[in-house]
C-alpha positions in Angstrom: 84.1 72.6 53.4 82.6 73.9 50.0 79.1 73.4 51.0 79.7 75.9 53.9 82.2 78.3 51.6 79.0 78.3 49.0 76.8 80.1 51.8 79.1 82.5 53.0 80.1 83.9 49.0 77.0 85.9 48.6 77.7 88.1 51.9 80.5 90.1 49.4 77.9 90.6 47.0 75.0 91.6 49.5 75.7 95.3 49.0 75.4 95.1 45.0 72.4 93.3 45.1 70.9 95.6 47.4 72.2 98.5 45.0 70.6 96.9 42.0 67.1 95.8 43.3 66.7 98.1 46.1 65.9 96.0 49.1 66.0 96.7 52.8 68.6 95.7 55.5 65.7 93.2 57.0 65.2 92.4 53.5 68.9 91.1 53.5 68.7 89.6 56.6 65.9 87.6 56.1 67.8 86.7 52.8 70.3 85.3 54.8 67.9 84.1 57.7 66.1 82.1 54.7 68.8 79.6 53.9 69.7 79.2 57.4 65.7 77.5 58.2 66.4 75.7 54.6 68.9 74.1 56.2 67.1 73.4 59.9 64.2 72.5 57.6 66.6 69.8 56.0 67.9 68.6 59.2 64.7 68.3 60.6 63.6 65.8 57.5 66.9 64.5 56.5 69.1 64.6 59.3 69.4 60.9 60.5 68.2 59.4 56.6 72.1 58.5 56.1 72.0 56.0 58.9 69.8 54.1 57.2 70.8 54.5 53.8 73.9 55.4 53.6 75.9 58.7 53.2 76.7 58.5 49.3 73.5 58.3 48.4 73.0 62.0 50.7 76.4 63.6 50.1 75.4 63.0 45.5 72.6 64.6 45.9 72.8 67.2 48.1 75.9 68.2 45.4 73.8 68.1 42.8 71.2 70.8 44.4 74.4 72.7 45.3 75.5 73.0 41.4 72.1 74.1 40.9 71.4 76.8 43.7 74.8 78.1 41.4 72.7 77.9 38.4 69.5 80.1 40.5 72.4 82.6 41.9 74.5 83.0 38.6 71.1 83.6 36.7 69.5 85.6 39.3 67.0 88.9 38.2 65.8 89.7 41.2 65.3 89.3 45.5 63.6 86.6 44.7 65.4 84.5 42.3 68.3 85.4 45.7 65.6 84.2 48.1 65.0 80.7 45.8 68.8 80.1 45.5 69.2 80.6 49.4 66.7 78.2 49.9 67.7 75.3 47.4 70.9 75.9 49.3 70.4 75.7 52.8 68.2 72.4 52.2 70.6 70.3 50.3 74.1 71.8 53.3 71.0 70.3 55.5 70.6 66.8 54.3 74.4 66.8 53.8 76.0 68.7 56.8 74.9 65.5 59.0 75.8 62.9 56.3 79.1 64.3 55.6 80.1 64.9 59.8 78.8 61.2 60.5 81.0 60.1 57.4 83.9 61.7 59.1 83.6 60.5 62.7 82.9 56.6 61.3 86.6 57.0 59.7 88.0 57.7 63.2 86.1 59.9 65.9 89.1 61.9 67.1 89.9 63.1 63.5 86.2 63.1 63.0 85.5 65.5 65.5 88.5 67.7 64.5 87.1 67.9 61.2 83.7 68.7 61.8 84.8 71.4 64.0 87.3 73.1 61.4 84.8 72.9 57.5 82.7 75.4 58.9 85.0 77.7 60.1 87.5 76.7 56.8 84.4 77.0 54.8 83.0 80.0 55.8 85.8 82.3 55.8 87.8 80.6 52.5 84.1 81.6 50.5 83.5 85.1 52.3 87.3 86.0 51.0 87.7 83.9 47.9 84.3 85.8 47.0 85.1 88.8 48.4 88.8 89.1 46.2 86.5 87.6 43.3 83.8 90.6 42.6 86.7 92.5 43.1 89.4 92.1 41.2 87.6 89.8 38.4 85.2 90.7 35.8 81.8 89.5 36.1 80.8 90.2 39.9 77.6 88.2 40.4 78.4 85.5 38.1 81.9 84.0 38.9 81.8 82.5 41.8 79.1 81.0 40.9 80.6 79.3 38.6 83.1 78.3 39.9 81.4 76.8 42.3 79.0 74.6 41.2 82.2 73.0 38.9 83.3 72.4 42.2 80.2 71.0 43.5 79.5 68.6 39.7 83.1 67.0 40.2 82.8 66.2 44.2 79.1 64.6 43.1 81.3 62.2 41.1 84.3 62.2 43.5 81.6 60.8 46.1 80.1 58.3 44.1 83.8 56.5 44.2 84.4 56.6 47.8 83.9 53.7 50.1 80.1 53.7 52.0 81.1 54.3 55.9 77.9 53.6 56.9 75.9 49.9 56.9 72.5 50.2 54.9 69.8 48.9 57.4 65.6 50.1 57.5 63.4 52.4 58.7 64.3 55.4 56.1 60.9 56.3 55.9 60.4 56.5 59.0 63.8 58.3 59.5 62.2 61.1 57.2 59.4 62.4 59.9 60.7 65.1 62.2 62.1 64.1 65.6 63.8 65.7 68.2 65.3 62.7 70.2 68.1 62.0 72.2 69.9 59.3 73.6 69.9 59.6 77.9 73.8 60.4 77.8 73.9 63.2 75.1 70.6 65.1 77.4 72.9 67.3 79.7 76.0 67.6 77.8 74.1 69.2 74.9 71.8 71.6 77.4 75.1 72.3 78.9 76.9 73.1 75.2 73.6 75.2 74.3 74.3 78.7 75.3 78.3 78.3 73.7 77.3 77.0 70.6 74.1 79.6 70.6 76.8 82.1 71.4 79.0 81.0 68.6 76.3 80.2 65.7 74.9 83.9 66.4 77.8 85.9 66.1 78.7 84.1 62.4 75.4 84.3 61.3 75.2 88.6 62.3 79.0 88.3 60.5 77.8 87.0 57.6 74.8 89.0 57.0 75.6 92.2 58.5 79.4 91.9 59.2 80.4 93.7 55.5 77.9 96.4 56.3 78.9 97.3 60.0 82.6 97.3 59.0 81.7 99.9 55.9 80.1 102.2 58.1 83.4 102.3 60.8 85.8 102.1 57.5 83.6 104.4 55.1 84.9 102.1 52.2 81.9 100.6 49.8 84.7 98.2 48.9 83.2 94.1 48.5 86.5 93.1 50.0 85.3 94.3 53.6 82.5 91.8 53.2 84.2 88.9 53.4 87.4 90.0 55.8 85.6 89.9 58.9 84.2 86.9 58.0 87.6 85.3 57.1 89.4 86.4 60.1 86.7 85.4 62.6 87.2 81.6 60.6 90.7 82.5 61.0 91.1 82.6 64.5 88.6 79.7 64.9 90.9 77.6 62.3 93.9 78.5 63.9 92.7 77.8 68.0 91.3 74.6 67.0 94.4 73.4 65.2 96.7 74.3 67.5 94.5 72.8 70.7 93.5 70.1 68.9 95.2 67.8 71.7 93.3 69.3 74.9 90.3 68.0 76.5 86.7 69.3 75.5 86.3 71.2 78.9 89.5 73.3 78.8 88.7 73.7 75.1 84.6 74.3 75.8 86.2 76.7 79.0 89.2 78.3 76.9 86.2 79.0 74.1 84.1 81.0 76.6 86.6 82.8 78.0 88.0 83.5 74.0 84.7 84.9 73.3 83.7 87.0 76.1 87.6 88.9 75.5 87.1 88.8 71.6 83.1 90.5 71.8 84.2 92.9 75.0 87.2 94.4 72.4 84.6 94.6 69.0 82.3 97.0 71.8 85.5 98.8 72.7 86.5 99.1 69.1 82.8 100.1 68.1 82.6 102.9 70.8 87.0 104.2 69.6 85.6 103.8 65.6 89.1 101.7 65.7 89.7 98.7 62.7 92.2 97.4 63.9 90.9 96.8 67.4 87.6 95.2 65.4 89.5 92.6 63.9 92.0 91.6 67.0 88.1 91.5 68.7 87.1 89.8 65.7 90.0 86.8 66.3 89.9 86.5 69.4 86.4 85.7 69.3 86.8 84.2 66.3 88.8 81.7 68.3 85.9 81.1 70.6 83.8 79.7 68.4 86.4 77.6 67.4 87.2 75.7 70.5 84.3 76.8 72.1 82.1 74.7 69.3 84.9 71.8 68.8 84.5 71.6 72.4 80.7 70.9 72.5 81.1 68.9 69.1 83.3 66.3 71.4 81.2 66.0 74.5 78.1 65.7 72.5 78.6 63.8 69.2 82.2 61.9 69.7 81.2 58.7 72.4 78.0 58.2 70.5 78.4 54.4 68.3 78.0 54.9 64.3 74.3 54.4 64.6 73.4 57.4 66.5 75.4 60.0 64.7 73.8 61.6 62.2 71.0 61.9 64.2 72.4 63.1 67.1 74.6 65.8 64.8 71.5 66.7 63.1 69.9 67.7 66.6 73.1 69.8 67.3 73.2 71.6 63.6 69.8 72.5 64.6 70.4 74.5 67.2 73.8 76.2 65.4 71.1 77.0 62.2 68.8 78.6 64.5 70.8 80.7 66.1 72.4 81.5 63.1 69.2 82.8 61.6 66.9 84.0 63.9 69.3 86.5 65.6 70.3 87.8 62.2 67.0 88.9 61.2 66.4 90.4 64.3 68.9 92.6 64.0 68.5 93.1 60.9 64.6 94.5 61.4 66.1 96.6 64.6 68.8 98.4 62.1 65.8 99.0 59.4 63.7 100.1 62.2 66.3 102.6 63.8 68.7 102.8 61.3 71.7 102.6 63.6 73.8 99.4 63.0 76.7 100.2 65.3 73.6 100.3 68.3 72.1 97.3 66.8 76.2 95.6 67.5 77.0 96.8 70.8 73.3 95.2 72.0 74.1 92.2 69.7 77.8 92.1 71.3 76.2 92.2 74.8 73.7 89.1 74.0 76.6 87.3 73.1 78.7 88.3 76.3 76.0 86.6 78.0 75.3 83.7 76.5 79.4 82.7 76.9 79.6 84.0 80.8 76.6 80.9 81.1 78.4 78.3 78.7 81.6 79.1 80.9 79.4 78.4 84.2 78.4 75.7 82.9 81.6 73.5 81.6 82.0 74.1 85.5 79.1 72.2 86.1 80.4 69.0 83.4 82.0 66.2 84.3 85.9 66.0 83.8 85.7 62.3 83.3 82.6 63.0 80.2 84.6 66.1 79.0 87.8 64.2 78.1 85.3 61.1 75.9 
């Protein structure tokens, strides 16, 4: 949760960085996308490492690297520093995501799957809104939030040292660093069916985290930094509420509801852009967030929870590779389109239409899933 809060913390600051350093909207999304691609690289290389050396060593090293990334952000003097910080942050988060996710599943399959679905939304939403509040109302806007997060990461690294290991060491650590997309046969079809939903929800999250502040400021006509984290917080909050309330429902139910909520939410967001209605935009964002939460929870339970402990981190890495590709690449393309056309509202409409199409495909895919498998 803290790692993902750290990834969302720069969102309210992008407008300040753009004003200070004069870079384009395209570069803004490149900065954001560099994080997603760094996460992807770490997942490919180190995603299975904790299955061999244990969860704790990976998490301790990742916490140290996250703290170092906060130092880079706090002392940044230009775009290159911002890019460097995002890359270090992405590499450390990618190494940690599979390890901590697998560790939670080691402890309890059901609650671990729930925690894996809640943590990205809780972390992203909390990081966005807390950073926005700190930037808006507290001194040292480009420094304080990173100092606070850096202290948290150091404390977490120390804390992890004292917790019990949940995975037994086994040989093959060096071989596990070779990038691999190998999947057990039993999870290939569930992952294929879940892919449209995963791409839709993470692509939407990437858009909100990168261009959401710019879009919302254009609707409101305000330069408030708090707006930078508000839409992200509302989307994540909708997802958290939905997952908590529906955690006992079947994976198939969650997947189908998630696709429907995503379609309904995006339809309202598109209507809000045409009507220039901030209230309708926020309502649509909350409903789309419900789709994010339930859709990803359903996909996660279908693909990950039934696996034995020795295979969880590797498969979880593949799932997050798909997720972070979906989060980073479309955001960069959208940023390029905004820079080229100079119209973020038109770009947002096209992005929303693509999410609607993917959500519809996800809904159709859930109809093909086997109900018995979906309840796993």
